[in-house]
C-alpha positions, 0 to 999 in steps of 0.5 A: 544149439545151445552150447558153442566153444568153438565160435571162431569155427561156428563163425566161419561155417555158418558164415561164406565158408559153409555157405559154399560147401553147402552150395557145392555139396556134391563136389565135397563129396566126390572130392572126399570119397576116396577116405570113406573105404579106410574110414568105415573099414576101420570102423567096423559098423555092424548091423545094430549099432548105434552111430554118431557122426562127428562134424558130419557136414552134409550127411553123406558119411552119416548115410552110409553109417547109418545103411551099415548099421541098419536096423540101428541108426546114426546121428550126425552132429555138425556146427553147420547149419546151412550143411545140416539143411542139405543133409537132411534134404539129401536124406529124405530124398534118399530114404534113409529112414535111421538117420538124424542130425543134431546142430551141436558143438561136439565138444561140449554136448552133452550127449547121453552117456554110453549113448553110441557103440561107434563114433566116426568122423571124416575130417571134422575132428580138427575144427575143436578149440580143445581136441583133448576136451572134445575126445573126452566127451565123445568118449563119455558118449561111447560105451565101454568098448566103443570104437572110435574112428577117423580121418585127418590130414597129413602135413601136405608138404609144399612140393604135393600136387594139392599144395602146389596147385592151391599155392598157385591158385591163391596168387593168381587171384591175389587171394587175401583170405578173410578171418572165417576162411583162415579160421577154418584153414588153420584148424585143418592142420591142427591134428597133422601130427601124430605125436599131438594125436597120441596126446589129445586121445590120451584115456582112449586104448589101442590107439593106433594112427595110420597113414593112407594115400587117397585121390581127391577128385577136384572135377569132372575134367580141367575146365570143371575144375576150375570152375570149382576154385573159382567158385571160391570167390565169386566175381573175380574172373581171372584174365585169360593168361592166368586162367590157362596157367591154372589150366596147364597147372591141373592138366597133368592130374587129368584122368578118364574119371576127372582130375585126380590128386593124390593126399595123405591122410591119417587114420586113426582108430581108438577104443574106449576103455 
């Protein structure tokens, strides 16, 4: 990776944040899987398409895109070397031959002009330092008439199940997040305002911002979900009383198919003129 505009995010995603996501790839993929149907339904990837997956992480969406695009191909780009290592390993293990990966900052990377029919992103576009510049760069990578489709979080609201649970967890572990974690969390909310989304997509046509409700899977059961949350802070076990409080907070969301919490995302689509 030679050109980097987002140095804070590069530090975060090549440090403890990226390492945690890479180590717990299966958990994060399960958590985010609920948005795949909406994302790829909107992207309408067709056989023969050339797809660019922005902020591809461990490559789950790149592999979906590659399968839909065959005999075309999909390229995943991400700023995180640990996640791309997992992406390449998983892609080889699954025998997906038409997917490739690049370690690149998509805000400034010199993509070949008009090289892609579709650009997709499952929650990867929030992390740019300059969103408008990034989307201009992605428009250049799209052919005229090419499609852009991505999802990003809606404002969770202080009373949403996810917000309540994470706030409780932070209090129970006496959380003092480092600069890397703060950078990642701040970026997560950077495109939560629909007006802001339309602003940074100036120059695209047919811009649509639609609300979608999904269920995020936090674990197979309550103990598994608690283990996942605690894995963010290794070496900091909770006292029995605090552990019981966290388990009690998660128990209302336990189902036969895992601990599930509803979350809102924006499904955003646009077309390059």
